[in-house]
Phi, psi and omega in degrees: 000324179296318180302315181296317184293323182289320177302310181297322178294320182292318180298317182295317180297317180293316185296320180293325182284324187273323187305308178298326178298322180284333174281333178277359182292129185284150178266101189287336175289325176292319173299322185292320180293325178292319182293321178291328176291333185269021179061042171281165179298125176268099185292331178296311181295316179302319183298311181303317180298316179290324172301312181301322175300313181299323179299311176305317178294315175304318180295315175300320182290319181293335186277354180283129177262099182289330175303312182300310179300323174303311181295325177297318180294319178297324180289339181268017185060036173283174184293126174268096180294335177289322178291317175305317187293318176301311179301321177289324178296324181296319178296326177288333175290322172301321177299320179295327175295317182296323180294338178279357180285136185272099187282337174299317180298315180297319181298314176303312180305316183296319180294325174297331177279011182069026175285168186291127179272097182293332170300314184289327175296321175301310182302320180293323183287323177295322180294316178298323184291310180302320179293320186288332181277333179280000000 
């Protein structure tokens, strides 16, 4: 019996709390119409105008011939990036030839010419450090 009384009390309390809120819910469509009647900003109209502007801008951008502009710039002594690219590729080819140099052989030749043997100097310095730490 207590359970039924408690359930009815809880149901009544919830109904009392919710009922006024459902009646007080604003009608946003009506409020929107009232604002439009009061010369408020019409966002639908602004949105349509902006969409129309975007459409015009898209058409104008698509109509630009970038190849023609590039040719005109080249005629005006602008930087020719294709030519620069070719020159850089040629420099890379020269770099590959330099990379083919056998540096080990050059090192051996320098050692034969009584150049400083850095490997030997390094070993000597390591030996001195080992003696100093002992």
